Structures are given as C-alpha cells and as structure tokens.
N, C-alpha and C positions, 0 to 999 in steps of 0.2 A: 816279788814277782813283777817283772816289767809288763806293761800293757802297751802295745804299739798299734797305732792307727795311721791311715793316710792323712796327710795334711789337707790335700785337695784332690779333686778328680783330675785337674790339669797336670799336676806334678805327683804322680804316683810314687816316685822314689823319695820324695820329701816326706818325712814321718814326724808325728808327734809321739813322744815317748813319756809315758807316765810311770814314775818310779813308785816303789812301795812307800806309802806315806801313812804314818800313824799320828793322829792328832788327839790330844786330850787337854785337860785343864792346865797342864804344865807347859804346853806348847806343841811343837811338832818334832818328829823324828823320821828322817827320810833316808832310805838306803839308796845312795846315788851310784853305787857301783858294786856289782857282784860278777866276777869273771864269767861264770857259766851263763848267766842271763844276758849280760851285756854283749857277749859274743854273738848273740842272735842279731844284733843290729850293727855291731862294729867288731869284726873278728880280732883286731888288735887295737890297743890304745898305745900309741907311740909317744905322745906328748899331751900334757895337761897344762892349760894356761888359765890365769886369773887376770881379768882386765877390769880396771876401774877407770871411769871417765866422768868428766863433769858435764853439766847441762849444756846442750847445743853442740856437743862434739859429734861429728860424723866420722866413723872409722870404716875405711874400705871405699870401694868395692874391690876385694882381693880374691885371687885364685892362684893356683900353681898349675903349670903345664905338665904334660906327659914327659917323662914317666914318673913324676913326683906329685901327682894330683892328691888332694886331701879330702877326707870325709870328716865332718865336724858334728858333734853333738853340743848344742849351746843351751845353757841354763842361765836364767836371770836370777841372781841371788839377792840383789837389792835394786830398788829403783824401777824404772820403766824405760823401754826402748821401742823404737820402730825398727824391726829387723827386715832386711831385704835379701832375697836370693834370686839369682838370674841364671837361666839355663844357657850354658856355653858349650854343650856337647855337639860334636860334629854329627850331622845327619839326624838330629833330634827334631821331631815334629814341633817341639816347643822352643827351638833355638831362639835366643833373644828375648823370650818372654820372661817376665819376672813377676813376683808377688811380694807384698809386704804383710807383716803381721805385727801386732803389738804384743810384746812379751814383757811380763812384769814379775816382781817377786811374789805376787799373789797367785800366779799361774801354777798349776800343779803338773805341768808338763815341760819337757825340753823339746827342742826341735833338732832333727837330724837333717843335715844338708849333705847330700852325697857328692862324691867327686864329680867334676865336670860342671860344677856350679860356682859362680862368683858369690861372694857374701859381703855384706856391710850392715852397719846399724847406726842409728842416731839416738842420742840420749835426750829424753823428754822430761826427766825429773832433775832435781838438783845434782844428783850423781847416780851412777848405775854400776853395778859389779856383775860381771859375767864369768861363768866357768865354762871352759871349752875342753872337751875331750877330742883328741884328734888322731885319726888314723893316717899315718904318713908324717914325715918330719919336714919342718920348714927348711927350705933351701933357697937362698937368695938368688941362685943362678936360674931358678925356674919360676920365680914369682912374677905375677902380672897383676894388672889392675885396670879399673875403669873409673874415670872421674865420677865421683858420687853425685855431682849435680848435673851430669849430662843426661840423666834419665828423668822422665816426668814423674817424680816421686814427691809425695807430701811427707816429708820427714817429721812434720810436727814441730819444727824448729824455726825460730824467728831469725836469729843471726848465727849461721853455722860456723863452727870452728873445725877447720880441716888442716891436717898436717901438711907441711911443705911438700913432702913426697906425694901425698894423695892429690894435692892441687895441681901437680904436673902430670898426672895420669891422663891418657887420651880419652876423648869422649867415645861413647858407644854409638855407633851409627849402623844399626840393623845387622846385616850379615857380614860385617867386616871380618875378613879371614884371620886377622891377628887375634881374635877372641875365640876362635874355634878350638875346642879342646877335644 
C-alpha cells in the first residue's frame, strides 16, 4: 500500500511517496510498483529511466512544454543527491519558486514532481543511481531547460560537471515568459 503526503505547504502538488517496505535480518523488500495503487499518484507510466551519475554531476534543470509536459516519480537507489524542482506553471502563485531536498538511498520515500515543474539534481556522493517513473514521453521537440547554475542553489558540489547541452541553457530570470508552462 502506498502512503502519500505533501512535500511542503508551499508546493501542495509535490508529494512524498512511501512504498510498501519490509525489512528484516535478510535486508529489505520494497514493492515499487503496483498498477492499482500507483494510479492514485500517476494514472499512466509511459517511460521508466535508470540514471547513474558520478560525483559533482549536475543534471538539468529540464522540463517539457505543452502539450508534452511530464510528471515524474524519482527514487534514489544508491548514493545521495540534492534534488531541485521549480514551479514553471502559468498563473501559479509560486511561479519561479523552487525548493531543494536531499534524497538518498537510505530514504524510504520517492518524490513526485508534477507537470509544469522543472527538475534537476546534483550528485553529492561518489556516484548515485536514480529510478524515474514518467507520465508522458520524452519529445526532443518540446524539451526545455534552465541553466542549473543560474539559480541561487547550494548543490553541495565543489566543482560541478555539467553537460555541454545544459551549459548552453538560458539563465532563469524571474518571470521570463519562455519558462511559463
């Protein structure tokens, strides 16, 4: 059985998802997907990704525009990250606001980031592996991004490693119309 709770008062659409977890002397056994239960938080799962990154890597901040916006459920399987989400929804009271959280393999929850949000993360351990469930399919024609170092964020990283693509993304400057989803 899934247990779902709000991540914060500021972002009521961002959720923490706790999966059924059984621990004993042998280790742990976690049910990470059951169609009937998972549909409560994500009606369809269209793609599943596994991402492994080394220390100091920052991935993102990525999003997709209408009509191909994405909802993501993110689980940290190994290592530790600083995870960032930013509200890019038109007419939202929290447009341009963002939060970060630390997510690690020892956490017993995943984070749901709804459509209309940008997402990125930075790796703070030797490596980190993330599992993404995604509602909506990646479409290069609708992708967008924000330069990850353009926000005042403590990624917990000394020398960041950013892809060439991400290093060319535009900076976020408040209510710039190009980021409104």
